[in-house]
N, C-alpha and C positions, 0 to 999 in steps of 0.2 A: 446449571449455569447461574452465575451471579455477577451483577455489576458491582465493582469495587471502586468507590470514589476515594481519592487520596487526600488525606489530611495534611496540614502543614508539618505535623510531627513526622509523618511517613516520608515526606520529601526531605526534611532536614536530616534524617538518618542516613541518606544516601550521599550527602555532601561532604567532601573532604576540604575542610577549611584550611586556609593558609594566610598568614599575616600579610597585610597590605594588598591583598587580592580579594576581589569580589567574584564569587561564582554565579553562573546563570541561575542555579537553583535557589540562590538567596533572593532572587528578584521575581521568579515566576510565581504565579498565583496557584494556590491549592484549590481543591473543590470544596468550597465552603457551603454547607447546606446538607440536608438529610436526603434530598432527592436529586436526581439528575437535573430536573427542570429548575430547582432552586439554585443549584450550583452554577448553572449557566446564566441564570437571571442576575445573580450577584456579581458575576465576573465582568470586569471591564476589559479583559484581554481580547485580542482579535483572533489569536491562534490557539487551538485546542490540540493537545497531544494525547493520544489514546492508544492503548495496547490490545492486541488480539493474540495472546500466546497459546496457540494450539497447532497441531499438525495432522489432525484426523483426515482432513480433506486431501492432504498430500499423500498419505498412506492409502487412502481410498482410490487414488489415481496410480497406485503401484510405485510411488516415489519413496525416497528415504525420509524417515521422520527426522525431527529436530527443529522444525520451524517454530516450535513453542519457545525456543531458547533465545530468541533475538531481543525480546522486549526488555528484559531486565538490564543486560549490559548496555543496550542502546540508551535507555533512560538514564542510567548511572553516568554514562559519558556525557550526555547532553547537560545534565544538571551540574556537572563539574567543569564545563566550558567557562571561559572567562566572560564576565559581563563587562562590556566596554562600548566604545563609540560605534562599533560595527553592529552590535546586537546587545541590548541591555538585558533582555529577558522579561521586562515588565509587560510586554505584549503577548506573553505566553501563559496559558493555563495548562498545568498538568492535571488532566481530569481523572485518569485512572485506567483500569483495564477490566475486561471480562474474565472471570475465573471459570476456566473450563475443566477444573480438576476432576469433577465427577465424570464427565464425558471421556476424559483421557484415561481414567481408571477403567471405564466401561470397555474400552477397546484394547487394553494393555495385553490381553492374551489372545487377541484375534489373529487368525491366520488369513491375511488379506488375499491369499491365493484360493481360499475356500469360498465358494459361491455364496453360501449362507452368511458367513462373516462379512464378506464384502457388501452384500445387500444391507446388512444391519449398519455397517459403517456409513454407507451412503445415506441411509435414513437419519443417522445422527447428524451428518453434515446438513441435511435439510432442516433439522431442529436448530442447528447453529444459525442457519440463515434467518429463521423466524425470530430468534432472539436478538441477533445483531442488527438487523435492518431498522427496527423501531428506535434503537439507541442512536444510530447514525442519523435517522430522520429528525429526531429531536435536536441533535447538535446542529445540523445544517439549518433547520427551521429557525433556530435562535440567531442566525446570522454569522456564526463563527466560521472561520477557515480551518478545516480539519486536517490533521496529520495522523495517519494510522500506521502503527508499527507492529510487525509480527504476523504470525499465522501464514497459512498457505494461500495460494491465489484463488482458492475456492471462495474466499471472502470478498473477492471483487464483485460477486453477484449481490450480496446484501448491502455492500457499500454503495454500489451504483443505484440499487433500488432505493435505499434509504436516502441517498442524496437527491435523487429525482423527486421522490415524494416530499422531502423536506423543502426543496425549492418551490414546488407547487403549493405546498401549504403556506409558505411565506409570500406567495403571490409573485414570485420572480420568473416563473415560466407558466405558460398556459396549458401545455400538455405535460406528460410525465417523463419525457425523454431527455437525456443529456448525451454528451459526447465523451469519449475516453481515448487517451493515448497511452501506449504501453511500450516500455523498453523491455523486450523479452525475446528469448531464443525460441519460444513456443507461442502459438497463437491462442492457446486455451479455448479453442473452438471445437472441441470434441463433441460427440453426439449427446443428446438429452437422454442419458442412460442412467439417471440417478446422480445426485450431486457429488462432485469431487473437484480437485484443484484444476483439472484440465478442461472444464466446461463452464466456468463462471460467466464468461462473455457470451457463450452460446445461449445460456438461460436469460441473460440480461437483454440480448437482442430479441429472443423469442417472445419475452414478456413485455416488450415495448419500452423498457427502461433505458436502453442504449440505442441511440439513433445512428451515430457514426463512430467508427472504431479504427484507429490507426495503430499499427505495430511497427516499431523500429528495431532492427537487429535480428529478425527471425532467421533461424538457421535452417536452411533448406533440407538437410539430410535428417533432421530430427522432427519433422512434421509429416504426418501421413498424407497420402495422395488425396483423400477426400477433403482435407483442409484446403488444398490448392484449388480443388473444384469449387468449394464454397466461396473462396476468394474471387474466383473468376465470375461466378454466378451473381455475387452481391458486390460488384465493384463500386456501386454507388454508395454502399454503406460501409464497406471495409477496404482499407488501403494498407498495403504492406510494403516495407522497404527492407529488403533482406540483408543480412550480414554479408552474404555472398556478393550481392551487387555493390555493397559499400567497400568491402575489403579485398575480395578476390578478383572480381571483374572490374573494379574501380570505375563503375559507371557514374558515381557521384560520391562525394565525401560524406562523413558522418554528420557534420553540421548541416549540410545541404539536405540530407535525408530527413533530419528533424524539422528543418524549415518547410519542406514539402508536406510533411505530416501535419504541421501546424496550419498550413494553407488549406488542407483538406477539411480540417475541423471548423474552419471559418470562425466567426466571432460569437461562439455559443458557450454556455457553461460546460466546462471540461474537467473531468477527473484525470489526474496524473497517476499512472501506475508504473511501478518498476519491480521487476522480478530479479532478485539478486543473483539468480543462477545464470543470468546473461553476462555477468561481470567475471572476467577471467580470474580463476583460482580463489574465489570467495566461497567459503563453506556454505553449502545450500543443499536443497533437496535434489538438485540435478547439477552439481558442480561441473563447471566446464574448464578445460585446459586451453580453450581458444574462444575468447569472447571479447567484449568491449573492455576498455580500460577503466580504472576508477575515475580518472580525470574526465573521460568522455561521459561517464554516468553523471558526474557532477555538472558537466556542461549541459547535458540533456535536461536536468532539472532546472537549471538557471534559464536556459533558452525557452523552454515551454512555459515556465511559471511567470516569466517576464513578458510573454507575448500573448498568452491565452487568458480567457476569463476562467482561470482555474478555481476550483471550489474545494478540492481536496488533494492530498498526496497520500498514496498507499504504497508502503514499502513491504514487499512480501517475500517469503521463501528463504530468507537468511536463516542459517542454522549453525551458530557458533559452536554448538556442542559437537558437531561433526568435524571440527578442526583437528588436524594432527598435532597441534600444539595444545598442551594440557589447559593452559589458560589463554583463551583466544581474546585478545583485546582489540585486534584490528577491525573486526566486523562491527562491533559496537561503535567504534570510532568512525568508520565509513558511514554508517547510518546517521551519526551525528552530523557529519559533513553534509549529507544529503538534506537533512531536516533544516539545518541553518541556511543552506543555499536556497532552499524553497522559501523560507521566511523572508530572507533579504530580497529575493526576486519578486515576491508578491508585494512587498513594500514599494519596490521600484516601479512595478506595474501601476500601482495606485497613483504614483506621482506623475506618471506620463500619460494616463488615460482619464 
């Protein structure tokens, strides 16, 4: 694993220039400096965009690979958005990504149904945790608002851990725990059986980094019985608003579900998570034919980021490479919508609080 910081030249190569138009990429900051700490110290931007292009945790959870492929098309789309009155881009730093190519090569011939290969893969995911969380910690401790794109939801654990430790280092929290809200068809509360994309929140709760956890859009038939037993047992820490209650039984609407989830989290530092496999017909590790709409996903981001003390946005599990269309542009574009919705909502939050 290697941290790759993006220079101005690397960013400029991704921009498609057009006369009389200014692209967001022309205004964003690059990572100036030889180290992560130096790049953050020199930056005047409030928001940091960072990539985690890997899918080992997904495959270690018996999911389809491909989550490694979201980072580049998302970044390219973001950089080629218009810089205008709605969002100029000067408040954004494109920091870079972690290069997982060695680890991806290590598992390329693994049979994930084989017990030994599966064990090795989950050990690699643990190594990923140990590399990722100090990077997240450093970014959060610097006072930046973090946007993470790509990878499986296994990365929720090092992201939550790094965020909690970064806030504590910065003196913003006295203990090491934060809250999290997740738009997801799955709870990712599987057992502590070795690390993978299905138990990131389990490990975060177990290790004390996650205090309260709210899930919106959970699909009842795709979550095992022990998950519902855990939800009932830990009702004070975990609250779920299922897809079935929202859309099938019509007990409350989508916006009301999000509002109730926000109320459960109270006014504490909160990480915003979204698993792209909860959005209908988006190529992902567990693509669904019956999920929330793209507009509802955008409303979720806007609603939470403008009401909570959000400290990061994590967009996980998108897999454009799995699209039936040879060149999938819509997934990167949707991620760009979510990122800009988050940034604009956070700016709004600061003006009203």
